[in-house]
C-alpha positions in Angstrom: -20.5 16.3 -24.4 -22.2 14.1 -21.7 -21.1 15.1 -18.2 -19.7 12.5 -15.9 -22.4 11.2 -13.6 -21.9 12.0 -9.9 -23.6 8.8 -9.0 -22.8 6.3 -11.7 -24.7 3.0 -11.9 -23.3 0.3 -9.7 -21.1 -2.1 -11.9 -22.4 -5.6 -12.3 -20.8 -8.1 -9.9 -18.2 -10.2 -11.7 -18.8 -13.9 -12.1 -17.3 -16.4 -9.7 -14.3 -17.2 -11.9 -13.7 -13.5 -12.6 -14.1 -12.7 -8.9 -11.6 -15.4 -8.0 -9.1 -13.9 -10.5 -9.6 -10.5 -9.1 -9.0 -11.7 -5.5 -5.8 -13.5 -6.7 -4.6 -10.4 -8.5 -5.3 -8.4 -5.4 -3.2 -10.8 -3.2 -0.3 -10.7 -5.7 -0.4 -6.9 -6.1 -0.5 -6.4 -2.3 2.4 -8.8 -1.9 4.5 -7.0 -4.5 3.7 -3.6 -2.9 4.7 -5.0 0.5 8.0 -6.4 -0.9 8.7 -3.0 -2.2 8.8 -1.7 1.3 10.8 -4.7 2.5 13.7 -3.7 0.2 13.2 0.0 0.3 15.4 0.5 3.4 18.5 -1.2 4.6 19.0 -3.4 7.7 19.2 -1.2 10.8 17.1 1.6 9.2 14.2 1.7 11.6 14.4 3.5 14.9 16.6 1.7 17.5 17.2 -1.2 15.1 20.7 -1.7 16.5 18.9 -2.7 19.8 16.3 -4.8 18.0 18.7 -6.6 15.7 21.1 -7.4 18.6 18.1 -8.6 20.6 17.0 -10.8 17.7 20.5 -12.5 17.4 20.8 -12.7 21.2 17.2 -13.1 22.6 16.4 -14.0 26.2 17.5 -16.2 27.8 21.0 -15.2 26.6 22.6 -18.4 27.8 20.6 -20.5 25.3 20.8 -18.0 22.4 24.3 -19.0 21.5 25.7 -15.5 22.3 28.6 -15.0 24.7 28.6 -12.2 27.2 31.3 -9.9 28.6 31.4 -7.3 31.4 32.6 -3.8 30.6 32.7 -1.2 33.4 30.4 -3.4 35.5 27.8 -3.7 32.7 26.9 -6.9 30.9 27.4 -6.8 27.1 26.4 -9.4 24.6 28.7 -10.5 21.8 26.7 -10.1 18.5 27.7 -9.6 14.9 29.1 -6.1 14.5 26.8 -5.6 11.5 23.8 -5.7 13.9 25.1 -3.3 16.6 26.4 -1.0 13.9 23.6 -1.5 11.3 22.5 2.1 11.8 25.9 3.5 10.7 24.2 6.1 8.5 21.6 7.2 11.1 21.1 11.0 11.5 23.1 11.8 8.3 20.5 12.0 5.5 23.3 12.5 2.9 24.9 9.2 3.8 23.9 5.9 2.2 24.1 2.5 3.8 27.5 1.9 2.1 29.1 2.5 5.5 28.2 -1.0 6.5 30.9 -2.3 4.1 33.4 -1.3 6.8 32.2 -4.2 9.0 32.0 -8.0 8.6 29.2 -10.4 9.7 31.8 -12.7 11.1 33.2 -10.2 13.6 31.6 -10.2 17.0 31.3 -6.9 18.9 30.1 -6.2 22.5 26.8 -4.3 22.8 25.0 -3.2 25.9 21.9 -2.4 23.8 19.8 -5.6 23.9 16.6 -6.7 25.5 17.1 -7.6 29.1 13.4 -7.5 30.0 12.1 -4.2 28.6 10.3 -6.1 25.8 8.1 -9.2 26.2 8.9 -12.7 25.0 7.8 -13.4 21.4 9.1 -11.1 18.7 12.8 -11.6 19.2 12.6 -15.3 20.0 10.5 -15.9 16.8 12.8 -13.9 14.5 15.9 -15.5 16.0 14.8 -18.7 14.2 15.4 -16.9 11.0 18.8 -15.5 12.0 21.7 -16.9 9.9 25.3 -16.1 9.0 24.4 -13.2 6.7 22.8 -10.4 8.7 21.6 -8.7 5.5 19.9 -11.8 4.1 18.4 -12.7 7.5 17.0 -9.2 7.9 15.0 -9.3 4.6 13.8 -12.8 5.3 12.4 -11.6 8.6 10.8 -8.6 6.9 9.1 -10.8 4.3 7.7 -13.0 7.0 6.3 -9.9 8.8 4.6 -8.8 5.6 3.1 -12.2 5.0 1.7 -12.3 8.5 0.0 -9.0 7.9 -1.4 -10.0 4.5 -2.7 -13.3 5.8 -4.4 -11.9 8.8 -5.9 -8.8 7.1 -6.8 -10.9 4.0 -8.6 -13.3 6.3 -10.6 -10.5 8.0 -11.6 -8.9 4.7 -12.7 -12.3 3.3 -14.7 -13.3 6.3 -16.2 -9.9 7.5 -19.7 -8.9 6.6 -20.0 -7.1 3.3 -21.2 -3.9 5.0 -17.9 -3.8 7.0 -15.4 -4.2 4.1 -15.5 -0.7 2.9 -14.6 0.5 6.3 -11.8 -2.1 6.5 -10.3 -1.0 3.2 -10.4 2.7 4.0 -9.0 2.2 7.5 -6.0 0.2 6.2 -5.1 2.6 3.4 -5.7 5.8 5.3 -3.9 4.7 8.5 -1.0 2.7 7.0 0.2 4.5 3.9 3.0 5.3 4.1 4.3 4.9 7.7 2.4 1.8 8.6 3.6 0.0 5.6 7.2 1.0 6.3 7.1 -0.3 9.9 5.2 -3.5 9.0 7.9 -4.4 6.5 10.7 -3.7 9.1 12.7 -5.6 11.8 11.1 -3.5 14.4 8.6 -4.9 17.0 6.2 -2.1 15.9 5.6 -4.4 12.9 3.7 -6.9 15.0 2.2 -4.2 17.1 0.5 -2.5 14.1 -0.6 -5.7 12.5 -1.7 -7.3 15.8 -3.8 -4.4 17.1 -5.7 -4.1 13.9 -6.2 -7.8 13.4 -7.5 -8.1 16.9 -9.8 -5.1 16.7 -11.2 -5.9 13.2 -11.5 -9.6 14.0 -13.5 -8.9 17.2 -15.6 -6.3 15.4 -16.4 -8.8 12.6 -17.1 -11.7 14.9 -19.7 -9.6 16.8 -21.5 -9.0 13.5 -21.2 -12.5 12.1 -22.5 -16.0 12.8 -21.5 -19.6 12.2 -18.1 -20.5 10.9 -17.3 -17.0 9.9 -17.8 -15.8 13.5 -15.4 -18.4 14.9 -12.8 -17.9 12.2 -12.8 -14.1 12.9 -12.4 -14.8 16.6 -9.4 -17.0 15.7 -7.9 -14.1 13.8 -8.5 -11.8 16.7 -6.8 -14.2 19.0 -3.7 -14.4 16.8 -3.7 -10.6 16.6 -3.7 -10.4 20.4 -0.8 -12.8 20.6 1.2 -10.6 18.3 0.5 -7.7 20.6 1.5 -9.6 23.6 4.8 -10.7 22.0 5.8 -7.3 20.6 5.5 -4.4 22.9 4.1 -3.6 26.3 2.0 -0.7 25.1 0.6 -2.9 22.3 -0.5 -5.5 24.9 -2.3 -2.7 26.7 -3.9 -1.6 23.5 -5.8 -4.9 23.5 -7.7 -3.6 26.5 -8.3 -0.2 24.8 -9.5 -1.9 21.6 -11.7 -4.3 23.5 -13.4 -1.5 25.3 -13.9 0.5 22.1 -15.3 -2.4 20.0 -17.6 -3.7 22.8 -19.0 -0.2 23.4 -19.7 0.2 19.6 -21.2 -3.2 18.6 -21.2 -5.4 21.8 -24.1 -7.6 22.6 -25.1 -9.2 25.9 -25.9 -12.5 24.2 -22.3 -12.8 22.8 -20.8 -14.2 25.9 -17.8 -15.8 24.1 -16.7 -12.5 22.6 -17.2 -10.6 25.9 -15.5 -13.2 28.0 -12.6 -13.6 25.5 -12.0 -9.9 25.2 -12.1 -9.5 29.0 -9.5 -12.3 29.5 -7.2 -11.0 26.8 -7.6 -7.4 28.1 -6.6 -8.6 31.6 -3.5 -10.3 30.1 -2.6 -7.2 28.2 -2.8 -4.9 31.2 -0.8 -7.4 33.3 1.9 -7.6 30.6 2.1 -3.8 30.4 2.2 -3.4 34.2 5.0 -5.9 34.5 7.1 -4.7 31.5 9.9 -2.2 31.1 7.6 0.6 29.8 5.6 0.6 33.1 8.8 0.9 35.0 9.8 3.9 32.9 6.5 5.6 33.7 6.9 4.9 37.4 10.5 6.3 37.3 9.4 9.4 35.5 6.6 10.0 38.0 9.0 9.6 40.9 11.7 12.0 39.7 9.7 14.9 38.2 7.8 17.4 40.3 4.1 18.0 39.8 4.5 21.5 38.5 7.1 20.3 36.0 4.8 17.6 34.8 1.9 20.0 34.4 4.1 22.4 32.4 5.2 19.6 30.0 1.7 18.2 29.8 0.4 21.6 28.6 3.2 21.8 26.0 2.4 18.2 24.9 -1.3 19.1 24.4 -0.3 22.0 22.2 1.9 19.7 20.2 -0.7 17.0 19.6 -1.6 18.2 16.1 2.0 17.8 15.0 2.2 14.5 16.8 -0.9 13.1 15.0 0.5 14.5 11.7 3.4 12.2 12.3 1.1 9.3 11.3 1.5 10.7 7.8 5.3 11.2 8.2 5.5 14.8 9.5 8.7 15.0 11.6 8.4 11.2 11.9 9.5 9.9 8.5 11.4 6.7 7.7 14.7 5.8 9.3 15.5 7.2 12.7 13.2 10.1 11.9 16.0 11.4 9.8 14.4 11.0 6.4 12.0 13.9 5.7 9.2 13.0 3.3 8.2 15.3 0.5 5.5 17.8 1.1 3.2 16.1 -1.5 3.4 12.9 0.6 2.6 14.4 3.9 0.0 16.9 2.7 -1.9 14.4 0.6 -1.7 11.9 3.4 -3.3 14.3 5.8 -5.9 15.3 3.2 -6.9 11.7 2.7 -7.1 11.2 6.5 -9.3 14.3 6.7 -11.5 13.1 4.0 -12.0 9.8 5.8 -12.9 11.7 9.0 -15.6 13.6 7.1 -16.9 10.4 5.5 -17.2 8.7 8.8 -19.0 11.6 10.4 -22.1 11.2 8.1 -23.8 9.1 10.8 -23.4 9.2 14.5 -24.8 7.4 17.6 -23.9 7.7 21.2 -22.3 4.2 21.1 -20.2 5.1 18.1 -19.2 8.4 19.7 -18.3 6.8 23.0 -16.2 4.1 21.3 -14.2 6.5 19.2 -13.6 8.8 22.2 -12.2 5.8 24.1 -9.7 4.9 21.4 -8.8 8.6 20.6 -8.4 9.3 24.3 -5.8 6.5 24.4 -4.0 7.7 21.3 -3.7 11.2 22.9 -3.6 10.4 26.6 -0.9 7.7 26.7 1.7 9.8 24.9 0.9 12.8 27.0 1.3 10.6 30.2 4.6 9.0 29.1 6.3 11.8 27.2 7.6 13.6 30.3 11.1 14.1 31.7 13.5 12.5 32.4 12.4 9.7 29.9 11.4 12.2 27.2 11.8 15.9 27.3 8.3 16.3 25.8 6.0 14.8 23.2 8.4 15.8 20.4 10.7 13.0 21.6 8.0 10.3 21.7 7.6 8.7 18.3 4.2 8.8 16.6 4.7 5.1 15.7 3.9 4.2 19.3 0.3 5.3 18.9 0.0 4.4 15.2 -1.4 0.9 16.0 -4.6 2.5 17.4 -5.2 4.7 14.4 -6.4 1.8 12.2 -8.9 0.6 14.8 -10.1 4.2 15.4 -10.8 4.6 11.7 -12.5 1.3 11.5 -14.9 2.2 14.3 -15.4 5.6 12.7 -16.0 4.4 9.1 -17.7 0.9 9.5 -20.5 2.1 11.7 -23.1 4.1 9.8 -25.8 3.9 7.1 -24.4 1.1 5.0 -21.5 1.6 2.5 -20.9 5.1 1.2 -21.5 5.6 -2.6 -18.7 7.5 -4.3 -18.7 9.1 -7.8 -16.1 8.2 -10.4 -14.4 11.5 -9.7 -14.1 10.6 -6.0 -12.6 7.2 -6.8 -10.1 8.6 -9.4 -9.0 11.3 -7.0 -8.6 8.7 -4.2 -6.5 6.3 -6.3 -4.3 9.1 -7.6 -3.7 10.7 -4.1 -3.0 7.4 -2.3 -0.8 6.3 -5.2 1.2 9.5 -5.0 1.6 9.2 -1.3 2.9 5.7 -1.5 5.2 6.3 -4.5 6.8 9.4 -3.2 7.5 7.9 0.2 8.9 4.8 -1.3 11.1 6.7 -3.7 12.5 8.9 -1.0 13.2 5.9 1.3 15.0 4.0 -1.4 17.1 7.1 -2.3 18.0 7.6 1.4 19.8 4.3 1.7 21.1 3.7 -1.8 22.4 7.1 -2.6 21.8 9.5 0.3 19.6 12.5 0.0 20.7 15.8 -1.6 20.5 19.0 0.4 19.3 22.2 -1.2 19.7 25.5 0.7 16.1 26.5 -0.2 14.2 23.2 -0.4 16.0 21.2 2.3 16.6 17.4 1.8 15.4 16.1 -1.5 15.8 12.7 -3.2 17.5 12.4 -6.6 14.9 11.7 -9.3 17.0 8.8 -10.8 17.5 6.2 -8.2 20.1 4.5 -10.4 22.2 7.7 -10.7 24.8 6.7 -8.1 24.0 3.4 -6.3 26.4 3.2 -3.3 24.6 0.4 -1.5 22.1 -2.2 -2.7 20.9 -5.6 -1.5 23.3 -8.4 -2.4 22.0 -10.6 -5.2 19.0 -8.3 -5.9 18.1 -8.8 -9.6 16.1 -5.5 -9.8 17.7 -2.1 -9.8 16.4 0.5 -7.3 14.5 2.3 -10.0 12.8 -0.9 -11.3 11.9 -2.0 -7.8 10.3 1.4 -7.1 8.3 1.5 -10.3 7.1 -2.1 -9.9 6.1 -1.7 -6.2 4.4 1.6 -6.9 2.4 0.2 -9.8 1.5 -2.9 -7.8 0.1 -0.7 -5.0 -2.1 1.3 -7.4 -3.3 -2.0 -8.9 -4.1 -3.4 -5.5 -6.2 -0.3 -4.7 -8.0 -0.3 -8.0 -8.8 -4.1 -7.7 -10.0 -3.6 -4.1 -12.3 -0.8 -5.2 -13.6 -2.9 -8.1 -14.5 -5.7 -5.6 -16.1 -3.2 -3.2 -18.3 -1.2 -5.6 -19.9 -4.2 -7.4 -23.3 -5.5 -6.5 -26.2 -4.0 -4.5 -25.5 -1.6 -1.7 -25.9 -3.4 1.7 -28.9 -2.6 3.8 -28.6 0.3 6.3 -26.8 -0.6 9.5 -28.9 -0.6 12.6 -26.1 0.9 14.5 -27.1 4.2 12.9 -30.4 4.1 14.7 -29.0 2.8 18.0 -31.4 2.1 20.9 -30.6 2.1 24.5 -27.9 -0.3 25.5 -28.9 -3.6 27.0 -31.9 -4.3 24.7 -29.8 -6.0 22.0 -32.2 -4.7 19.4 -29.7 -2.5 17.5 -27.2 -5.3 17.0 -29.9 -7.7 16.0 -30.8 -5.2 13.2 -27.1 -5.0 12.2 -27.1 -8.8 12.0 -30.2 -8.7 9.8 -28.3 -6.4 7.3 -25.3 -8.7 7.0 -26.3 -12.2 7.9 -27.9 -13.0 4.6 -24.4 -13.8 3.3 -24.1 -16.9 5.3 -27.5 -17.8 6.9 -31.2 -17.7 6.4 -33.1 -14.5 7.2 -32.3 -13.1 10.7 -34.9 -12.4 13.4 -36.9 -9.1 13.3 -34.8 -6.1 14.2 -37.2 -5.3 17.0 -37.2 -8.8 18.5 -35.6 -9.0 21.9 -32.9 -11.7 22.2 -34.2 -14.8 23.9 -31.0 -15.5 25.7 -28.6 -13.4 27.7 
């Protein structure tokens, strides 16, 4: 028997027509996988979705939104469809399906005090209000599909335009950071959808532009700008993340001769900080600081630091699963998700420079420091009450910096690739299965195993999307298979052809010389331009 080679020959690159077919198949597979998450959960299933749906139907300014207002006990309420303010009727009861929504009607208006009166910026609610119709259920999934398309277009654009040496890092960062919880929130009616997509689109677009030339450079800068606008229009903390990401990317691969990138990142960062400072979240921090003593804050901060491992594990769904954190994911999903994330950390650690170390410390410091700062009484009792999804947008950029800076693309054996495909496929499929079961049937409680999903999703369907031609089981199987197909096709596109030349970032020289990034350009510029200047040649312009 001939043993499997640990380092198999690199497959031949497909012909142009074959490559075009692979890219098209990847796009279709990714879209089907995303649509699976769109229909996996009911309207109102994401955290605080009663607030977000009411704010979508009645965005600021209320007077021009078409919603009436009423005053109850001195507090202004907006009159929105009761199916928005009560969309979360099954929340915190894992054994209940979304069938409880049948007790309400879209035509009935109900007063709600939970709406955006300035805590969130302009953008997300005003845009989605354009898609609000008479049917709350249909409007909700229309909005979700648009959010998925926004993510696919932006990320697809970055992957297509980025240098070849960056694409492996992009692929790993997306799959490791977003499966399953990132995919769940992107395909939701929650502003976190735009926050997750926007932060990564901005960071990866800026990163790619700094390592590209010509039309690709300007196209990537355009994607970065769109990503920043999504951040500005979604959440105050996402707007601030533009500053964090700018700092991390510029430290890692910034060049003094790239004035446009530096100036643009500086302006966008200033806007992000300004939006954060003027938003509701900054007021929350100020209120917390004013009403809690220093000794109390220190005590909570120490507890929060101890809780950080569990908080970060929430990226894989630990204590922070779908729904209102009331849908516990199976152990296979969480454990395999954390193992994949750990493997990515080990892969990225194969090469280190002081610039790479400084950049990842900046982003990691924000991922840990901001939650520790905000998660204090009276706003939050401790870090356990501050959702991991708030820091999730930074995880993708952190992984990109960690994985895309090094000695070219990592070579993997067939065994590595098979294990990766199986593990990430299981994570996605089990999370998707549990989420569908939660809202169509409700979960089953076992005295020894806790909450579990019934194996057959068609066993007792209490609620399902009106007019949906696919049964829950068929949707799950189709979306799960599509995700695996997308991963396999992406790997096929990544492993073909010669391995890119070593990245000069791995042999970084003192900052300010510009030599290290010139060498990085030389490794990737051959895709679009004639040979680059010598890696040791100083830039002739500042």
